[in-house]
C-alpha positions as CSV (number, residue, x, y, z in Angstrom):
1,M,0.0,0.1,0.0
2,T,1.2,3.5,-1.0
3,H,1.2,6.4,1.2
4,T,0.7,9.3,-1.4
5,D,1.6,12.8,-0.9
6,S,-1.9,14.4,-0.4
7,N,-1.0,17.1,-3.0
8,S,0.5,14.9,-5.4
9,P,-0.3,15.5,-9.4
10,S,-2.4,12.0,-9.4
11,L,-4.6,13.0,-6.5
12,A,-5.0,15.7,-8.1
13,G,-6.3,14.5,-11.4
14,V,-8.6,12.1,-9.6
15,A,-10.1,15.2,-7.7
16,E,-10.9,17.0,-11.1
17,R,-12.8,13.8,-12.5
18,Y,-14.5,13.5,-9.5
19,V,-15.8,17.0,-9.6
20,K,-16.6,16.7,-13.2
21,L,-18.4,13.3,-12.4
22,V,-20.4,14.9,-9.7
23,L,-22.1,17.6,-11.9
24,A,-22.5,15.1,-14.6
25,M,-24.6,13.0,-12.3
26,G,-26.4,16.4,-11.0
27,R,-28.1,16.1,-14.7
28,H,-29.8,13.2,-13.4
29,D,-31.3,14.3,-10.3
30,A,-31.6,17.8,-9.3
31,S,-31.1,17.4,-5.6
32,Y,-27.5,15.8,-6.2
33,V,-25.4,18.5,-6.3
34,D,-25.9,20.7,-3.0
35,A,-23.3,22.9,-3.2
36,Y,-20.5,24.2,-6.3
37,Y,-18.6,27.0,-6.5
38,G,-15.7,25.8,-8.8
39,P,-14.6,26.8,-12.4
40,P,-17.9,27.5,-14.5
41,E,-16.6,26.2,-17.6
42,W,-16.8,22.6,-15.7
43,Q,-20.5,23.3,-15.2
44,A,-21.4,24.4,-18.6
45,A,-19.4,21.4,-20.0
46,A,-21.8,19.4,-17.7
47,L,-24.6,20.4,-19.1
48,E,-23.8,20.3,-22.4
49,Q,-22.5,16.8,-22.7
50,Q,-25.4,15.4,-20.8
51,Q,-23.4,12.3,-20.0
52,G,-25.3,8.8,-19.6
53,L,-25.6,7.1,-16.2
54,R,-23.5,4.1,-17.5
55,D,-21.0,6.3,-18.7
56,I,-20.5,7.7,-15.3
57,Q,-20.3,4.5,-13.9
58,A,-17.2,3.5,-16.5
59,A,-15.6,6.9,-15.8
60,T,-15.9,6.7,-11.6
61,N,-14.7,3.2,-12.0
62,E,-11.5,4.5,-14.4
63,A,-11.1,7.1,-11.5
64,L,-11.1,4.7,-8.7
65,A,-8.7,2.5,-10.7
66,L,-6.3,5.4,-11.1
67,L,-6.4,5.8,-7.0
68,G,-5.1,2.3,-6.8
69,D,-4.5,1.7,-3.2
70,E,-2.9,5.0,-2.8
71,S,-3.6,5.4,1.2
72,C,-3.8,9.1,2.9
73,L,-6.9,11.2,3.8
74,R,-7.3,12.9,0.9
75,A,-6.9,9.8,-1.4
76,N,-9.4,7.4,1.2
77,N,-11.9,10.5,1.1
78,L,-11.9,10.5,-2.7
79,R,-12.3,6.7,-2.9
80,K,-15.3,6.6,-0.8
81,Q,-17.1,9.7,-2.4
82,L,-16.6,8.0,-5.6
83,Q,-17.8,4.6,-4.4
84,A,-20.6,6.5,-3.3
85,V,-21.5,8.3,-6.6
86,L,-21.3,4.5,-7.9
87,A,-24.1,3.5,-5.8
88,K,-26.5,6.5,-6.7
89,A,-25.8,5.5,-10.3
90,E,-27.0,2.3,-9.5
91,M,-30.1,3.6,-7.4
92,L,-31.1,5.9,-10.6
93,Q,-31.1,3.3,-12.7
94,G,-33.6,1.0,-11.0
95,V,-31.1,-1.1,-8.6
96,R,-32.9,-1.4,-5.3
97,L,-30.6,-1.3,-2.2
98,D,-31.9,-2.2,1.4
99,F,-31.8,0.4,4.0
100,D,-28.5,-0.9,5.5
101,T,-26.8,-1.5,1.8
102,E,-27.9,1.7,1.4
103,S,-26.5,3.6,4.0
104,A,-23.2,1.6,3.9
105,R,-22.8,2.8,0.3
106,L,-23.7,6.1,0.2
107,Y,-22.7,7.5,4.1
108,D,-20.3,4.8,5.0
109,A,-22.1,4.1,8.0
110,V,-25.1,1.9,9.2
111,S,-27.3,2.9,12.0
112,P,-28.2,0.2,14.9
113,H,-31.8,-1.4,15.2
114,Q,-34.0,-1.2,17.8
115,S,-37.4,-2.9,18.6
116,R,-40.6,-0.9,19.0
117,A,-40.3,-2.2,22.8
118,H,-37.3,-0.3,23.5
119,Y,-38.9,2.9,22.0
120,E,-41.9,2.2,24.4
121,Q,-39.6,2.2,27.4
122,L,-38.6,5.6,26.6
123,V,-42.5,6.8,25.6
124,G,-43.4,5.5,29.6
125,E,-41.0,7.9,31.1
126,I,-42.6,10.4,28.8
127,D,-45.7,9.4,29.9
128,A,-44.6,9.8,33.8
129,L,-43.5,13.5,32.8
130,L,-46.6,14.3,31.5
131,P,-49.5,12.4,33.3
132,G,-53.0,12.9,32.1
133,A,-56.0,11.6,30.0
134,G,-55.8,11.2,26.4
135,T,-52.3,9.4,24.5
136,V,-48.8,10.1,25.4
137,S,-48.8,11.8,22.1
138,D,-51.7,14.0,22.5
139,R,-50.7,15.3,25.9
140,I,-47.1,16.2,24.6
141,N,-48.8,18.4,21.7
142,A,-51.0,19.9,24.0
143,F,-48.5,20.8,26.2
144,R,-45.9,22.1,23.5
145,R,-48.7,24.2,21.6
146,Q,-47.5,27.1,24.6
147,F,-44.1,27.2,23.2
148,I,-45.0,27.8,19.5
149,I,-43.2,30.9,18.2
150,P,-45.5,33.6,16.9
151,A,-44.7,34.1,12.8
152,D,-44.5,37.9,13.9
153,K,-41.9,37.1,16.4
154,L,-39.5,34.4,14.4
155,R,-37.5,36.3,12.5
156,A,-36.4,38.3,16.1
157,V,-35.8,35.1,17.8
158,M,-33.9,33.3,14.5
159,D,-31.5,36.0,14.7
160,A,-30.7,36.1,18.1
161,A,-30.4,32.7,18.5
162,I,-28.0,32.5,15.3
163,R,-26.3,35.6,17.2
164,A,-25.4,33.9,20.2
165,G,-24.1,30.6,18.2
166,R,-21.7,32.7,16.2
167,E,-20.6,34.7,19.4
168,R,-19.5,31.2,20.6
169,T,-18.1,29.8,17.6
170,L,-15.7,32.7,16.9
171,Q,-14.2,32.3,20.7
172,Y,-12.7,28.7,19.5
173,I,-12.8,29.4,15.5
174,A,-11.4,32.2,13.3
175,L,-13.6,32.7,10.3
176,P,-12.5,34.9,7.2
177,E,-13.4,38.4,7.3
178,G,-16.9,39.1,5.0
179,E,-18.3,35.9,5.6
180,D,-22.2,35.9,5.9
181,F,-25.4,34.5,5.1
182,V,-28.9,35.5,4.4
183,L,-31.8,34.3,6.5
184,E,-35.0,33.5,4.3
185,F,-38.2,32.0,5.4
186,V,-40.0,29.5,3.1
187,T,-42.8,27.1,2.6
188,D,-43.5,23.8,0.4
189,K,-40.5,21.7,1.7
190,P,-40.1,18.6,3.1
191,W,-37.2,19.7,5.3
192,S,-37.6,21.9,8.2
193,G,-34.1,24.0,7.3
194,Y,-31.8,24.3,4.8
195,N,-28.3,25.6,4.0
196,W,-27.5,26.4,0.4
197,Y,-23.8,27.8,0.3
198,K,-22.9,29.7,-2.7
199,G,-19.1,29.8,-2.2
200,N,-17.2,33.2,-1.6
201,Y,-18.1,32.1,2.3
202,Q,-21.7,33.1,1.8
203,S,-24.5,31.4,2.4
204,V,-28.5,31.2,2.4
205,I,-30.1,30.0,5.6
206,Q,-33.6,28.3,4.6
207,I,-36.4,28.0,7.2
208,N,-39.4,26.1,6.3
209,T,-42.6,27.3,8.2
210,D,-45.4,25.1,6.8
211,L,-45.3,23.6,10.0
212,P,-45.1,25.8,13.8
213,I,-42.0,26.4,15.0
214,Y,-40.9,25.7,18.3
215,I,-38.9,27.7,20.9
216,D,-36.5,24.8,20.9
217,R,-36.0,25.0,17.5
218,A,-34.3,28.3,17.5
219,V,-31.3,27.2,19.1
220,D,-31.1,24.0,17.0
221,L,-31.5,25.5,13.9
222,G,-29.4,28.6,14.3
223,C,-26.5,26.4,15.2
224,H,-27.2,23.6,12.7
225,E,-27.7,25.8,9.7
226,A,-24.9,28.0,10.6
227,Y,-22.7,28.5,13.4
228,P,-20.9,26.2,14.2
229,G,-22.7,23.9,11.6
230,H,-23.0,23.8,7.9
231,H,-22.2,27.8,7.0
232,V,-18.8,27.1,9.3
233,Y,-18.4,23.6,7.7
234,N,-18.4,25.0,4.4
235,V,-16.5,28.1,5.0
236,L,-13.4,26.1,6.7
237,L,-13.8,23.6,3.6
238,E,-13.5,26.6,1.0
239,R,-10.9,28.4,3.1
240,D,-8.6,25.6,4.1
241,L,-9.0,23.1,1.5
242,V,-10.0,24.6,-1.7
243,R,-8.3,27.8,-1.6
244,G,-5.2,27.0,1.1
245,R,-4.7,23.6,-0.5
246,G,-5.8,23.5,-4.0
247,W,-8.0,20.6,-3.2
248,I,-10.7,21.4,-5.9
249,E,-12.9,17.8,-5.0
250,Y,-14.1,20.3,-2.0
251,C,-15.6,22.8,-4.5
252,I,-18.7,20.5,-4.8
253,Y,-20.7,18.5,-2.4
254,P,-23.0,15.7,-3.3
255,L,-25.6,15.2,-1.1
256,Y,-25.9,11.4,-1.1
257,S,-21.9,11.1,-0.3
258,P,-20.1,10.3,3.2
259,Q,-19.6,13.8,3.0
260,S,-23.0,14.2,4.4
261,L,-22.6,12.2,7.5
262,I,-19.8,14.3,8.5
263,A,-21.7,17.6,7.5
264,E,-24.6,16.6,9.3
265,G,-23.1,14.8,12.3
266,T,-20.9,17.9,13.4
267,A,-24.1,20.2,12.8
268,N,-25.7,18.7,15.1
269,Y,-23.2,17.8,17.8
270,G,-22.2,21.6,17.4
271,I,-25.4,22.5,19.0
272,E,-24.3,20.8,22.3
273,L,-20.8,22.0,21.5
274,S,-21.8,25.6,21.7
275,F,-24.2,25.3,24.8
276,T,-24.2,23.1,27.6
277,E,-27.4,22.5,29.1
278,A,-27.6,24.6,31.4
279,E,-26.1,27.5,29.5
280,R,-28.8,27.1,26.5
281,L,-31.8,27.1,29.7
282,D,-30.3,30.2,30.5
283,F,-29.8,31.7,27.1
284,E,-33.3,30.4,26.1
285,Q,-35.0,31.8,29.5
286,Q,-33.2,34.8,29.5
287,V,-33.2,36.0,25.7
288,L,-35.7,33.8,23.6
289,Y,-38.5,33.2,25.5
290,P,-38.9,37.1,26.3
291,L,-38.5,37.5,22.6
292,A,-41.0,34.8,21.6
293,G,-43.6,36.4,24.3
294,I,-43.4,32.7,26.0
295,D,-43.1,32.3,29.8
296,P,-39.7,31.7,31.0
297,A,-40.8,30.0,33.8
298,L,-42.4,26.7,31.5
299,A,-38.7,26.4,30.4
300,P,-37.1,23.9,32.8
301,R,-39.8,21.5,32.2
302,Y,-40.0,21.8,28.6
303,A,-36.2,21.5,28.4
304,Q,-37.0,18.2,30.4
305,L,-39.1,17.2,27.8
306,N,-37.1,18.0,25.0
307,S,-34.4,15.8,26.8
308,L,-36.3,13.0,26.8
309,L,-37.8,12.9,23.3
310,A,-34.0,13.5,21.9
311,R,-33.5,9.7,23.1
312,L,-36.4,8.3,20.8
313,S,-34.5,9.8,17.7
314,Y,-33.1,6.5,16.2
315,A,-36.9,5.5,16.1
316,D,-36.9,7.9,12.8
317,N,-33.9,5.6,11.6
318,D,-35.8,2.4,12.5
319,I,-39.3,3.5,10.7
320,A,-37.9,4.6,7.7
321,R,-36.1,1.3,7.1
322,Q,-39.2,-0.3,7.8
323,Y,-41.1,1.8,5.6
324,L,-38.8,2.1,2.7
325,E,-38.4,-1.7,2.3
326,G,-42.0,-2.6,2.9
327,G,-42.2,-3.5,6.3
328,L,-44.5,-0.8,7.6
329,T,-47.4,0.6,5.3
330,R,-47.6,4.0,4.9
331,E,-50.5,4.3,7.8
332,E,-48.6,1.8,10.1
333,A,-45.5,4.3,9.5
334,L,-47.6,7.4,10.7
335,E,-48.8,5.6,13.6
336,W,-45.3,4.8,14.6
337,L,-44.5,8.4,13.8
338,V,-47.3,9.8,16.3
339,N,-47.4,7.0,18.8
340,V,-43.7,6.0,19.0
341,R,-41.8,9.0,17.9
342,L,-44.1,11.1,19.4
343,Y,-44.4,13.6,16.1
344,P,-47.5,15.4,15.7
345,A,-49.7,14.3,12.9
346,E,-48.5,16.8,10.4
347,K,-44.9,16.4,11.6
348,S,-45.3,12.9,10.8
349,A,-46.7,13.1,7.4
350,Q,-43.4,15.7,6.5
351,R,-41.4,12.7,7.7
352,L,-42.9,10.3,5.7
353,Q,-42.2,12.8,2.7
354,F,-38.7,13.1,3.9
355,Y,-38.1,9.4,3.5
356,D,-39.5,9.0,0.4
357,A,-37.3,11.8,-1.0
358,M,-34.1,11.2,0.9
359,G,-34.2,7.4,1.7
360,A,-31.5,6.3,4.5
361,Y,-30.0,9.9,4.8
362,V,-32.3,10.3,8.3
363,I,-29.1,8.2,9.7
364,N,-26.8,11.5,9.0
365,Y,-28.3,13.3,11.9
366,N,-28.6,11.3,15.0
367,L,-25.7,8.8,14.0
368,G,-23.7,11.1,12.3
369,Q,-23.9,13.1,15.7
370,D,-23.4,10.5,17.8
371,M,-19.9,9.5,15.6
372,A,-18.9,12.9,15.7
373,K,-19.3,13.4,19.6
374,A,-17.5,10.1,20.2
375,Y,-14.5,11.2,17.8
376,V,-14.2,14.9,18.8
377,E,-14.6,13.8,22.4
378,R,-11.8,11.1,22.6
379,Q,-9.7,13.7,21.3
380,G,-9.8,15.6,24.6
381,T,-11.8,16.3,27.8
382,T,-11.6,20.7,27.8
383,R,-14.0,22.4,25.9
384,E,-10.8,24.1,24.3
385,A,-9.5,20.7,23.1
386,R,-13.2,19.9,21.9
387,W,-13.7,22.9,20.1
388,A,-10.1,22.3,18.1
389,A,-10.6,18.7,17.5
390,F,-14.4,19.6,15.8
391,R,-12.6,22.3,13.8
392,D,-10.1,20.0,12.5
393,L,-12.8,17.5,12.0
394,M,-14.5,19.8,9.8
395,S,-11.8,21.0,7.8
396,S,-10.2,17.9,7.1
397,P,-11.1,15.1,4.5
398,R,-11.8,12.5,7.5
399,V,-14.5,9.8,6.4
400,P,-17.2,8.5,8.3
401,S,-15.6,5.1,9.2
402,A,-12.5,6.6,9.9
403,L,-14.1,8.1,13.3
404,R,-14.4,4.5,14.9
405,A,-12.7,4.3,17.7
């Protein structure tokens, strides 16, 4: 096995081929290319050539052959990303992969399986926190209605949450001058928030207002989409890898690839890295609740509920897997989402939309978060050490399977 210099001409050649292959794939799936800020002539050529899926597969195999057994972080990342291009090309030609195979080939990771009984034990703890008549789901939804951010206060609350995340991030991560974002509110989407990175250190962050937005989502979305999440992730890649090292492969981001597990995992872990539970409760009580016109005295109990609900997150993966493999009908999946995952009915319908559109992508949020957390926290116990490891993880070509102990 050879250990090639990460800036070798051979790797640069494979990197260019990879970018052009991802652009070609984008002609077959409009959601495939999540961000691109490379040479515009490459994009124009992809539009003009209309490369077929079989030709893309053949060219991807050629690129993989050029990599050979080269072994360094950059080569390993290119190999995993190219293998994911192959998997997606197969899927677009009608090859059906089971959920775990899809997640392994696209995201380089597989989520654990849990039974309904496992989650029902957790639901029992929530039942004890909110006793009363009706189903646990009904009681949660009735309780949570007190925490909806009024539409006319949403921008002020989101601005404050994002500003707090940015202040905390800048204590540990130096960002380039001029980095910025535009915040937009949109409708008719299968997701709750999205960061569209535009290059030159600029993002467009969109928040979906189809469903009520609860007060806890302000910190979640602000950290995840902006600071220290997706916006910071993409800024660091552009500054440190594309401009700093000339690694052209990072000027493009294919959504269905191992890069997404790193991106979503760090974006979710960045929430708890930015705010301890006590800091978050204090910030929400002192700043966000008053801005939203919600009684701050309700905050501790709501935080306790959300802590329990977070432990149900892997139910999303198990429901998606069974639903997409035909083990659950649409109606059965909705019932699981309402009574096991404890989503409101309208949110449950949106989740099914997400599963239908994104397949195994759902694992990137919770499994990605747990993998990023475990990796970062093995690097050090102090807050400074963890922020340093977090910054390194976001601006280096580590693949998901390399995050394991």
